[in-house]
C-alpha positions in Angstrom: 112.0 -36.3 44.4 114.9 -38.2 45.8 115.9 -37.1 49.3 117.9 -40.1 50.5 120.6 -42.5 49.4 121.5 -46.0 50.6 124.5 -46.2 52.9 127.2 -47.9 50.9 129.0 -51.0 52.2 132.4 -49.3 52.1 131.0 -46.4 54.2 129.6 -48.9 56.8 133.0 -50.6 57.0 134.8 -47.2 57.5 132.4 -45.8 60.0 132.5 -48.8 62.4 136.2 -49.5 61.6 135.2 -53.1 60.7 138.5 -54.5 59.3 140.6 -53.2 62.3 138.1 -54.6 64.8 138.1 -58.0 63.0 141.9 -58.2 63.1 142.1 -57.1 66.7 139.5 -59.7 67.8 141.4 -62.5 66.1 144.7 -61.5 67.8 143.1 -61.1 71.2 140.8 -64.2 71.1 143.0 -66.5 69.0 139.7 -68.0 67.7 138.8 -69.0 64.2 135.1 -69.0 64.8 133.2 -66.0 63.3 130.9 -64.5 66.0 129.0 -62.0 63.8 129.4 -59.2 66.4 130.8 -56.8 63.8 127.8 -57.5 61.5 125.4 -56.6 64.3 127.3 -53.2 64.7 126.9 -52.6 61.0 123.2 -53.6 61.1 122.7 -51.1 63.9 124.3 -48.4 61.9 122.2 -49.2 58.8 119.0 -49.1 60.9 119.9 -45.8 62.3 120.5 -44.4 58.8 117.1 -45.8 57.6 115.3 -44.2 60.5 116.9 -40.9 59.8 115.9 -41.1 56.1 112.4 -42.2 57.0 112.0 -39.1 59.3 113.1 -36.9 56.4 110.7 -38.7 54.1 107.7 -38.1 56.4 108.7 -34.4 56.8 108.4 -34.0 53.0 105.2 -36.1 53.0 103.7 -34.0 55.7 104.1 -30.8 53.7 102.2 -32.4 50.8 99.5 -33.7 53.1 99.3 -30.2 54.7 98.5 -28.7 51.3 95.7 -31.3 50.7 94.2 -30.6 54.1 94.5 -26.8 54.0 91.6 -24.5 53.3 93.3 -22.8 50.3 90.9 -24.3 47.8 87.8 -23.2 49.7 89.4 -19.8 50.4 90.2 -19.4 46.7 86.7 -20.1 45.6 85.3 -17.8 48.3 87.5 -14.9 47.3 86.2 -15.1 43.8 82.6 -15.3 45.0 83.1 -12.4 47.4 85.0 -10.0 45.1 81.8 -7.9 44.6 81.6 -7.5 48.4 85.3 -6.8 49.0 87.5 -5.3 46.4 84.7 -4.0 44.2 83.2 -2.1 47.2 86.6 -0.6 48.0 87.2 0.5 44.4 83.6 1.8 44.2 84.2 4.0 47.3 87.4 5.2 45.7 85.4 6.1 42.6 82.9 8.0 44.7 85.8 10.0 46.2 87.1 10.8 42.7 83.6 11.9 41.6 83.3 14.1 44.6 86.6 15.9 44.0 85.8 16.2 40.3 82.3 17.6 41.0 83.9 20.2 43.3 86.2 21.4 40.6 83.3 21.3 38.0 81.3 23.5 40.3 84.2 26.0 40.6 84.6 26.0 36.8 80.9 26.6 36.2 80.8 29.3 38.9 83.8 31.1 37.2 82.1 30.8 33.8 78.8 32.1 35.3 80.7 35.1 36.7 82.2 35.9 33.3 78.7 35.6 31.7 77.2 37.8 34.4 80.0 40.4 33.9 79.6 40.4 30.2 75.8 40.9 30.5 76.1 43.6 33.0 78.7 45.5 31.0 77.1 44.7 27.6 80.2 43.0 26.2 79.9 40.8 23.2 83.5 40.0 22.5 85.8 37.5 24.3 88.6 39.0 26.4 91.8 39.6 24.5 95.2 39.4 26.3 98.6 37.8 25.6 99.1 34.2 26.7 102.3 35.0 28.3 101.7 38.3 30.2 105.0 37.9 32.1 107.0 39.0 29.1 106.0 42.6 30.0 108.2 42.6 33.0 111.3 41.9 30.8 110.3 44.7 28.5 109.8 47.1 31.4 113.2 46.2 32.8 114.8 46.7 29.4 113.1 50.0 28.8 114.0 51.2 32.2 117.6 50.4 31.9 117.8 51.8 28.3 116.2 55.1 29.4 118.5 55.3 32.4 121.6 54.8 30.3 120.5 57.4 27.7 119.5 59.9 30.4 122.7 59.3 32.3 124.8 60.8 29.6 122.7 63.9 29.5 122.5 64.4 33.3 126.0 63.4 34.3 127.2 67.0 34.1 125.0 68.0 36.9 126.3 65.5 39.4 129.4 65.7 41.4 129.8 62.0 40.9 129.8 62.3 37.1 128.3 59.5 35.0 127.5 57.4 38.1 125.6 60.2 39.7 123.8 60.9 36.4 122.9 57.3 36.1 121.4 57.3 39.6 119.2 60.3 38.8 118.2 58.7 35.5 117.1 55.5 37.3 114.7 57.6 39.5 113.4 59.4 36.4 112.9 56.1 34.6 111.0 54.6 37.6 108.7 57.6 37.8 108.1 57.4 34.0 107.1 53.8 34.1 104.8 54.4 37.1 103.0 57.2 35.3 102.8 55.0 32.2 101.0 52.3 34.2 98.6 54.9 35.6 98.0 56.2 32.1 97.3 52.7 30.7 94.7 52.0 33.4 93.1 55.4 32.8 92.8 54.7 29.1 91.1 51.4 29.9 88.6 53.0 32.1 87.5 55.3 29.3 85.8 52.3 27.7 83.8 51.6 30.9 80.0 51.4 30.4 79.4 53.5 33.6 79.8 57.2 32.8 81.4 57.8 36.2 84.2 55.4 35.6 84.6 56.6 32.0 84.9 60.2 33.3 87.4 59.1 35.8 89.3 57.4 33.0 89.3 60.7 31.0 90.4 62.7 33.9 93.1 60.2 34.8 94.4 60.2 31.2 94.5 63.9 31.1 96.2 64.0 34.6 98.8 61.4 33.6 99.6 63.2 30.3 99.9 66.5 32.1 102.1 65.1 34.8 104.4 63.4 32.2 104.5 66.5 30.1 105.5 68.6 33.1 108.1 66.2 34.2 109.5 65.8 30.7 109.7 69.6 30.2 111.2 70.1 33.7 113.9 67.5 32.9 114.6 69.4 29.6 114.8 72.8 31.4 116.9 71.2 34.1 119.4 69.9 31.5 119.6 73.3 29.8 120.1 75.0 33.2 123.0 72.7 33.9 124.9 74.5 31.1 124.4 77.8 32.8 124.8 77.0 36.5 124.9 73.4 37.7 124.6 74.5 41.4 121.3 76.3 41.1 120.0 74.4 38.1 116.9 73.2 39.8 115.5 76.6 40.8 116.5 78.0 37.4 114.6 75.2 35.7 111.5 76.0 37.7 111.6 79.7 36.8 112.2 79.0 33.1 109.4 76.4 32.8 107.0 78.8 34.4 108.0 81.7 32.1 108.3 79.7 28.9 107.4 76.0 29.1 108.7 75.3 25.6 111.6 77.6 25.7 114.3 74.9 26.0 117.4 76.3 24.5 119.7 73.3 23.8 119.5 70.3 21.5 120.6 67.9 24.3 117.7 69.1 26.4 115.2 68.5 23.7 116.6 65.0 23.1 116.1 64.3 26.8 112.5 65.4 26.6 111.9 63.4 23.4 113.5 60.2 24.9 111.4 60.5 28.0 108.1 61.0 26.1 108.9 58.2 23.6 109.7 55.7 26.2 106.6 56.8 28.1 104.4 56.2 25.1 106.0 52.8 24.3 105.6 51.6 27.9 102.0 52.9 28.1 101.2 51.0 24.9 102.8 47.8 26.3 100.8 48.1 29.6 97.6 48.7 27.6 98.1 45.8 25.3 99.1 43.4 28.1 95.5 43.0 29.2 92.0 43.2 28.0 91.1 46.9 27.5 87.8 46.7 29.4 88.5 47.1 33.1 88.2 43.9 35.1 87.2 41.8 32.1 90.7 40.3 31.7 91.0 39.3 35.3 87.6 37.6 35.5 88.2 35.9 32.2 91.6 34.5 33.2 90.1 33.2 36.4 87.5 31.3 34.4 90.1 30.1 32.0 92.3 28.8 34.8 89.4 27.0 36.4 88.6 25.3 33.0 92.2 24.3 32.5 92.4 22.9 36.1 89.2 21.0 35.7 90.4 19.6 32.4 93.6 18.3 34.0 91.7 16.8 36.9 89.2 15.2 34.6 92.0 13.6 32.5 93.6 12.3 35.7 90.2 11.1 37.0 89.5 9.2 33.8 92.9 7.5 34.0 92.2 6.6 37.6 88.8 5.1 36.8 90.4 3.1 34.0 93.0 1.8 36.4 90.3 0.9 38.9 88.5 -1.2 36.2 91.7 -2.8 35.1 92.8 -3.6 38.6 89.5 -5.3 39.4 89.6 -7.3 36.2 93.2 -8.4 36.9 92.4 -9.3 40.4 89.6 -11.6 39.2 91.9 -13.2 36.7 94.7 -13.6 39.3 92.4 -15.2 41.9 91.2 -17.6 39.2 94.8 -18.4 38.3 95.5 -19.0 42.0 92.6 -21.5 42.1 93.9 -23.3 39.1 97.4 -23.5 40.7 95.8 -25.0 43.8 94.0 -27.6 41.7 97.2 -28.4 39.8 99.1 -28.7 43.1 96.8 -31.6 44.1 97.8 -33.6 41.1 101.4 -32.7 41.6 101.2 -33.7 45.3 99.7 -37.0 44.4 102.4 -37.7 41.8 105.1 -36.5 44.2 103.9 -38.8 47.0 103.7 -41.8 44.6 107.3 -41.0 43.4 108.5 -40.7 47.0 107.0 -44.1 47.9 108.6 -45.7 44.9 112.0 -44.1 45.7 111.9 -45.2 49.3 111.0 -48.8 48.5 113.9 -48.8 46.0 116.1 -47.3 48.8 115.2 -50.0 51.2 115.9 -52.7 48.6 119.3 -51.1 47.8 120.1 -50.7 51.4 119.5 -54.4 52.0 121.9 -55.3 49.2 124.5 -52.9 50.6 124.2 -54.5 54.0 124.6 -58.0 52.5 127.7 -56.8 50.6 129.0 -55.4 53.9 128.5 -58.8 55.6 130.3 -60.6 52.8 133.3 -58.3 53.0 133.5 -58.7 56.8 133.5 -62.6 56.4 136.1 -62.4 53.6 138.4 -60.3 55.8 137.9 -62.7 58.8 138.8 -65.7 56.6 141.9 -63.9 55.2 143.1 -62.9 58.7 142.5 -66.4 60.2 144.8 -67.9 57.5 147.4 -65.1 57.9 147.4 -64.8 61.7 146.3 -68.2 63.0 147.2 -70.4 60.0 143.7 -71.8 60.4 140.7 -72.0 58.2 137.8 -69.8 59.5 134.6 -71.3 60.7 131.6 -69.2 59.3 127.9 -69.5 60.0 125.9 -71.4 57.4 123.4 -68.6 56.8 124.1 -65.0 55.8 122.9 -62.3 58.2 120.0 -60.2 56.8 118.2 -57.0 57.6 114.5 -56.0 57.5 112.9 -52.6 57.9 109.6 -51.6 59.3 106.8 -51.7 56.8 106.3 -48.3 55.1 103.2 -46.6 56.3 100.6 -45.3 53.8 101.3 -41.7 52.9 97.7 -40.8 52.4 94.9 -42.3 54.5 91.6 -43.2 52.9 90.2 -40.0 54.5 93.0 -37.9 52.9 92.3 -39.5 49.5 88.6 -38.9 49.8 89.1 -35.3 51.0 91.4 -34.6 48.0 89.0 -36.2 45.6 86.2 -34.1 47.0 88.2 -30.8 46.7 89.2 -31.6 43.1 85.6 -32.2 42.2 84.4 -29.0 43.9 87.0 -27.0 42.0 86.1 -28.7 38.8 82.4 -27.9 39.3 83.2 -24.3 40.2 85.3 -23.8 37.1 82.9 -25.5 34.7 79.5 -24.3 36.1 79.9 -21.3 38.4 82.9 -19.2 37.4 81.6 -18.2 34.0 78.5 -16.6 35.5 80.5 -15.0 38.3 82.9 -13.5 35.8 80.3 -12.1 33.5 78.3 -10.6 36.3 81.5 -9.1 37.9 82.7 -7.6 34.6 79.3 -6.2 34.0 79.3 -4.2 37.2 83.0 -3.3 36.8 82.3 -1.8 33.4 79.6 0.4 34.9 82.3 2.2 37.0 82.4 5.4 35.0 82.2 9.1 35.5 78.8 10.6 34.8 78.6 13.0 32.0 77.1 15.7 34.1 80.4 16.1 36.0 82.7 15.8 33.1 81.0 18.3 30.8 
């Protein structure tokens, strides 16, 4: 990891303006003796650069030493040892909450099933409740029948309204609504005929008779009303009452009979649809649907609970593997730090050697310039020192003390012992208790 470069001789010359200074001094002093002042300036600049590089070096070194001295290795091993007391307990509590919620839904399901069984026993029922899966279709059919009846009746009744077809349609809507309401009452009465209790069965018979009578009277009244419209549309209502009391079946026109037949036909059809839209035995369909909904809800929650339990086991296993990988990374980082520190030391020793050579080159170029300027400016031969100026740097400190090395060696040995002797047993024990995190059969049945 190279984080520094030697200061080149040409850079030193440029930064301290060496050539200009040498020429100026010769002109000012008129002296051919080389005083080495410019070399001392260059030497000062080189030492400043070395100190800056050394500071950067030890900042990098400190980060590596910090990793060696940190407690990450001990923490990593402790985390693995303590998983059964930390993450496992948290996940176990989560599982208990899942079990509690699932048990609540299971109790609701069993209670709903028990109510169905009790209902069947009380009413001596041996068959399962029968009803369409999509009971909401009935509302579409009712709307269609209501509109159809209103449209057909509107044509027959429009004559009696001052608003023509629109008025007839309004009256037909009312008739259609009443027809559907009676059909609903009729279907419920037919269902009660099947009831095991004589009282309810009798009420069903009476209700059926009453609904049929009511529908018959309304249908015949509508027919007589339509026939009366042809005679006198102003007093058609009173005339229809009189004729129905005198001769209920004495409807005189074909249109009137068509109106009666349409009303009765739609009534029968709607009654049939109401009747088939639920279990015929009163109350059996409602209580059966309640139990079925409870079973479906429990099934959904059970599926989700099983997925959550599987995720809990997976998360715990992955956490164990991740912590082990982290520990391996810490162990590998020790070797990497050791190699990095060795490489840094080699690089810096090489840097100091290269910097010394660059300084010598700087000194030589300064003396060559001085010799050249003496001849050009003074027409004299320069007088140079016998020895070349040199530079020495402070001895490089040890990156790792003996204590650091011993500590690093101890940590590496502890991690090795943990991986070879301890981790396998910890992993097997941990996976054993993790695999026991399941939902009991008594709450999933």
